[in-house]
N, C-alpha and C positions, 0 to 999 in steps of 0.2 A: 772735747769741742765738735769731734768730727759725730760721735755717738748723739750729741746735742741735734744737730744739722740732721742727722739721718732721721728724728723722732721727728723732727719739723717738717719732713718729706712726709713721712711715712702719715701723720696729721694730717696735711693738706690733703692727701690722699682720701683719706678716709673722710672729710669734711666733703670734698668734691664728689665722693659717691653716694653718701646721704641726701648734699642736696640735687642729684639727679635724679635720684629715687623720688623724694620728695614730686619733683615737678610732673616726673615721667605719672606719679597717684593722682596729684591734682589735674594732669590732662586728660587724664581716665576719667576723673570725677565729671569733668566738664562737658566731655564726650557724651558720658551716659546721660549728664542732666538735659545736654542738648538735644540728643533722640528721644527722651520721655519728654522733651517739651515739643518735638515735631511731631512724635506720636499722636501726643493729646490734642493739637491743634489739627490735624488729622482725622482725628474722632470725633471733634466738635464741628468740623465741614461735613464731615460726612453723614452728619444727621440733621444737616441743612438742606430748604426745602433747594428745588433747582435752580428758581430765581435767584436764591439767597444763595446760592455757590458763587453764582455771574456777580453776581453785586461783590461779593467780597473779591475776586478775584479783578475787579476794576475799582478796587479801594472807594466804592460808594460813598464812604464815611468823610474821607477827605475831600473828595467833588464836593458836597454837599456844606462842606465848613466855608466853602467860596459864596462869593456874591454872585458871578455873572462870568461867561466865556466865551470868548469872540473868536471867529476861524473864517477862512476863506473855503467858498465851497466852487469849486465846479463841475458842471455834470455836463455828461454828454451821453446820448443815445443815437445809434445808430450813425455816429459821426458829425451828427449836429449837437451845437451846444444848446442847451434847455436851460439851463441857469447858469449864470454869473455873479454870485454877489459876496459881500461880507453881511455875514451874521453873527448879531450879540443878543445873546440869550441869557436869563436867571436859571441860577443851575436848577432851581423850582420849577422852571420851564411856563409860568404863569405870564410872560413878559417878553418880549423880542421884538428888536428891531434891526431889519434886513434892506442892506444897502444897495443898490445893482450896481455894477460897474458902468451901465451908461446911467447912473443919474437918480435914477426911479427909486422909491424908497417904500416900505412897508413895516406900519407895525402891528404887532399883536400882543392886546391885552384880554388873558385867557380866551375866552368863547368869540372874541371880537378880533377883524382883520381892518385896519385904515388903510389907504392906498393913497399914493398922490395921483392928483387928478388927471398925470397920462396914464392912468393903469386904471380907470373908471368901465372900460367895456372891455376888460381883460376876464376871461369867464375861467381862468386854471390859477387865481390869484391864492385861495384859499390850500390848493392843491397845495403850494410852490411854499406857501406860508407856513405850513404844519410841515409836511414831510421830509423835506432833506434836515431840520434840525431834531426830527423823530428819530430817523435814521443814526445820528449825529448822537444824542444822550438814549440812544436806546438800551445800552444796561444799565441805564439809570433811570429807566420807567418801567418797570416789568412790576413794579408792586403799586402803580398808580390805582388811584380809585376803580372800581371796574373792571379789572383786569381777571383772569380765568384762567387757568393751569391745568393741563393734562402733563401730569409728570411721567407716565407710563406709557403717553402717546411711543409710536415706533413707524418708522415707515417701511416702506416694501423693498428700499433698494439692496440688491447682491451683495455690495461691500460699501457699508458704513460704519467707519472708524470714528464716531462722534456719540457723544451723548445728545441725547433728543428731548423735547419736551413741545407740547404743543398749547400755544397761547391767543386766547380769542377773549371776547369783552361781554358785558352785561347789557341787558338791550339800553340807548340812549347814551350812551359811553362815546363822550366825540364826535366826530363829525360823522366817522363810519365804523358804527359797530358789529357791524357782520364782517369787517376784516378780520382774519387769522394771521396768523405766524408760527411758523414751525421752527422752533430755537435749535441749532448745533451747536456743540461745545467743545474744547479739546480737552479729552479725559480726564490727561495728564496735569490741566492748569485751572480750569472750568471759564478760559476766555472761550469768548466769541468767535468763532469760524465764522459761521453764515447762517442768513435767516431768509426762510422763504415765505410767500406772503401773498397774499389777494389782495389788490387795488379795485373797490367797489363804488369808488366816486365817477357817478353817471354810470354806470353797469347795476345790472342786478345781480346779487351773489351766484348764482348760475353762471351767469355771461362772466365773470372776474373769477370763479374757479376752472375755465376750460383754458385759463391763461395766466397760469402762476406764474411768478418769478422769485428771482434770491438774489439779496445783496450779499457778498462776499468781504468779509476784514481783514487786509492787509496792512502790514508794515505799522505795525503798531508802536508808537513814541510817546514817552512817557513825558508829562507838562506837571510839575510840579508833585511827581509821585503818583498823577494818574494817566493811564495809558490808552491813549487815543490811536482808533486806526486813521493812516492817511490818505489809505487808497483805498476807493473802493471798487467793484466790481460788482455788474447786475447781468446776470444770467437765467435763460429760461431752466425752468426745475420739472420737474414730475415727483409723483410719491414712487416711483418704482426706479425710476433714472436716476432720481436726481439730480445734479447740478449738469447741463448741457451748455448750451452756445453762448457765448458771450455777447451778450446786448448793449451794452452802456458801461459808461465807466465815470468816477468820482474822484478827483484830487482837492484833499482839504489841506491845509496849508494856513501857515501863520495862527494857530493855536497859540488863545495866553488866557489867562483870567484876568479879571478887569474887576475893578471896585467902584462905586460911586456910581453904576448904571442904574438901582432902582431910583436916586433923589435927580436922575440928570433925563430918568424918563418923560417925554412930554409929547404929545401927539397934536402934531400942526392944525389948525384949526380950518383950513381946507382940503383935508384928507377927508377921503370917501370911505365910509362902513360897506366893506363888502359881505 
């Protein structure tokens, strides 16, 4: 009996040792497969264009599976509030509804903007109708019709730890085809960090280029697996100095995907086309 018990204990030790060995081998194989998959993913991403890398990092595929997105935007420049509204916009950005906190409304239908009668004499409505939603949707607008990319563009900054490229537009693209953007992304994950830009609305291109600005994207938050920056900083910017003085800010809150927006989108009859 003693010898039988001893043999059983010995067999248990052998079984435990073999089992542990198998677990180790399986674990090693999993690590090898995970590493190989990770390396292949990196190789695939490395072959993408600058814009495609941003779109992957910002999960564009999942974003476009949604119908529309809604958020509150509070924009301030020089300590003054210049925009405070709730924006609902389709993920394809062809239609939008903007509800100002003061009760005014704007509707965007492709290239057309319709405003409540109280805004009929406001010359800046088209700028506000497109600009803030464009900055919000920026990672998903990089392959729009008419976009032109220079992936080899470099700035003259002494200290620039980001990947950069320049976006410009073909003639007759949107309201401001002479605008351009210099895009900075994180080298590790291709997320947007900041974007330098000019605004030609009401200016010549030369005048706009004499006063370039930048928007910095901060405090990303995941909404159904899609990242959105919840804080913006607007800064002065130069080709050699990069980001300099802060001149404004944006607070983005209450971000959520919504359904039924396209079916419910109706422009009131008394609204004025701008």
